[in-house]
C-alpha positions as CSV (number, residue, x, y, z in Angstrom):
1,M,138.9,100.1,53.7
2,K,140.3,103.9,53.5
3,I,138.9,106.1,56.1
4,N,139.1,109.3,55.0
5,P,140.0,109.8,59.2
6,A,139.0,114.3,59.4
7,Y,137.1,114.5,62.2
8,T,138.1,111.6,64.4
9,S,138.9,113.0,66.5
10,Q,137.2,115.4,67.7
11,R,133.7,113.5,66.3
12,C,132.0,112.0,70.3
13,S,131.9,108.4,69.9
14,A,128.5,107.7,72.1
15,C,126.8,111.2,69.8
16,G,128.1,111.7,66.6
17,I,128.4,115.2,68.0
18,V,131.5,117.4,66.4
19,D,133.5,119.9,69.3
20,R,137.7,121.0,68.6
21,Q,136.9,121.8,72.1
22,A,136.5,118.4,73.5
23,R,140.3,117.4,73.1
24,E,141.1,118.7,76.8
25,S,144.5,117.1,76.2
26,Q,146.8,115.6,73.7
27,A,144.8,112.3,75.5
28,A,142.1,113.1,76.5
29,F,138.7,113.0,75.2
30,R,135.5,114.5,77.0
31,C,132.5,114.9,75.3
32,R,130.6,118.4,76.3
33,S,126.7,117.7,75.0
34,C,126.4,114.0,76.0
35,G,129.4,113.2,79.7
36,Y,131.0,110.8,77.2
37,A,134.9,110.9,79.3
38,G,137.6,108.7,77.3
39,N,141.3,108.3,75.5
40,A,141.2,110.1,73.1
41,D,142.7,108.3,70.2
42,V,140.1,104.9,71.7
43,N,137.5,107.8,70.7
44,A,138.6,107.9,67.3
45,A,139.5,104.9,66.7
46,R,135.5,103.8,67.6
47,N,134.8,106.6,64.8
48,I,136.8,105.0,62.3
49,A,135.0,101.6,63.1
50,H,131.7,103.2,63.1
51,A,132.2,104.8,59.5
52,A,133.7,101.8,57.8
53,G,130.9,99.3,59.2
54,H,128.9,101.8,56.7
55,A,131.1,101.6,54.5
56,V,129.7,99.8,51.4
57,S,131.7,97.3,49.5
58,A,133.0,98.7,45.6
59,R,130.4,96.7,43.3
60,G,127.6,97.8,45.6
61,G,127.0,95.1,47.7
62,P,126.6,95.2,51.9
63,P,130.1,95.7,53.8
64,L,132.6,92.7,54.2
65,G,131.5,89.5,55.4
66,E,128.3,89.6,54.3
67,P,127.5,88.5,50.9
68,T,128.7,89.7,48.1
69,N,126.3,90.5,44.5
70,R,127.0,86.7,42.7
71,E,125.0,85.9,39.3
72,P,121.3,84.8,39.7
73,Q,120.4,81.0,40.7
74,R,118.5,79.5,37.1
75,D,116.9,77.2,39.9
76,L,115.8,80.1,41.9
77,L,115.0,82.2,38.2
78,L,112.1,79.3,36.7
79,V,108.5,80.2,37.1
80,R,106.2,77.5,38.7
């Protein structure tokens, strides 16, 4: 699944605020809004994982791991 990586290294994985000054260094991330601090690469990876969880399949169904669209079951369509 392709996820746009734009701003994932500047977005806080805890509160979602995008702040270009949150990257204190190449390896350090500190959110000025909520105070979350951690490794910048781990923070970006969490943002990408979060975005992947909200992605929808090309068939219009839910993301991977959940049931996909299927043909209607004949027995369920019968009116009693």
